[in-house]
C-alpha positions, 0 to 999 in steps of 0.5 A: 508513521510520523505520528507513531514515531512522535508518540514513541509507539513501536511498529514491528511489522509493516504490511503493504498493498499497492502504493502501501507496499512502496511506503512500507519498503522505504520506511523499513529501509531507513526507520525514519519518517523524516528520510521517507518524507524526503524521498517521496515528497519531491518525487513526481509521476515520472519518477515512478512511471514510464511508457513502454512500447510493448504490444500486448504486454498487459499494461502501458507502464513497464515498471522499470522506473518504479524499480529504478526509484526504489533501488536508487533510494534504498540501501537494502536489496533484499527483505532480510536486509530491511530494518523492520519486517515487511510483508507485501501483498500481490494478487496471483492472476492464475489462482485468484488468491493473495500472494504475500512476498516477504523474502528475496529482492524487494523492488520486484515484489513492490512492483508486482504489488503495484501493478494496477491492472491495465496500467502497469504490466503484470510481473512474472516472479517465482513462477507466478504472474502477479498484479496489484495486491489491492485487487483482492486486499486493498488493506491486507489486514489478514496478512498481518493477522497471521503473525498474531500481533498485539494490535493491528493498525489499518490505514483506510485510504478509500476515496469518495466516488466522483460519479454517483450517477454514471451514464457512460459505459466507462462511468458504469465500469468505474462505479462497479469497480469502486463498489467492489473495492469498497466492499473488500476494504470493509471486509478487511477492516473488520479484522483491524483493532484500529482503523485510521481513515485520513480525509483524502476526498476524491484524490485520484491514485495518479494525482500527485498534485495534492500529496502534501494535503494527503500527507497532512490528512494522514498525520492528523487522522493518526494523531487522533487515534494515539490515545486509542492505540496506547490503551490497546498497547497497555491492555493484556489481551491474549494473542489469537 
């Protein structure tokens, strides 16, 4: 978002899944990468996470801390109060389908989109039991495509596998999940006009110690794509 702001490239809609829903909501609330940076970069793991003592709740993290973090740092409470349109991707556990949210309270929707299976308990919202949108769509390009934008810019945060030849049961399971996630990401990215792929290495989703390096990687990768984005915006491609 910083690179796009610097290049004076407008963004009309933000579509986020999992951690992307957190960034999308915060940015849409203040429309400034500087303000979003000032909120997110000082935050540590326990600003987002909590440990609940709930047997059989479906996750060790209740999500209270994440919701509190968002409410404490956002002016908007509902989607219609955001400065930009935001669509948040979640996964409906009962239907097995993607469940987009773009109205109502923001914080519960972000929590649902970030509810990593086994780590954060599922969220009951609008009569649905919702979990991480990344389960079905790590990069929810299909939701953006339904709005027929002039161009779609996708951010691919896929990391390298840290266990190429697993021998333990857990290692095999992690590798299988990695393969499925990569395949889903590849399918989604085919529908994007521009794909930004920061070199984030093998940084774990819960590892916040390298957040500044990851931020710089995203900034550089986006700046490299600015000429391509400009050319697409200057074109006269008809809407789908």
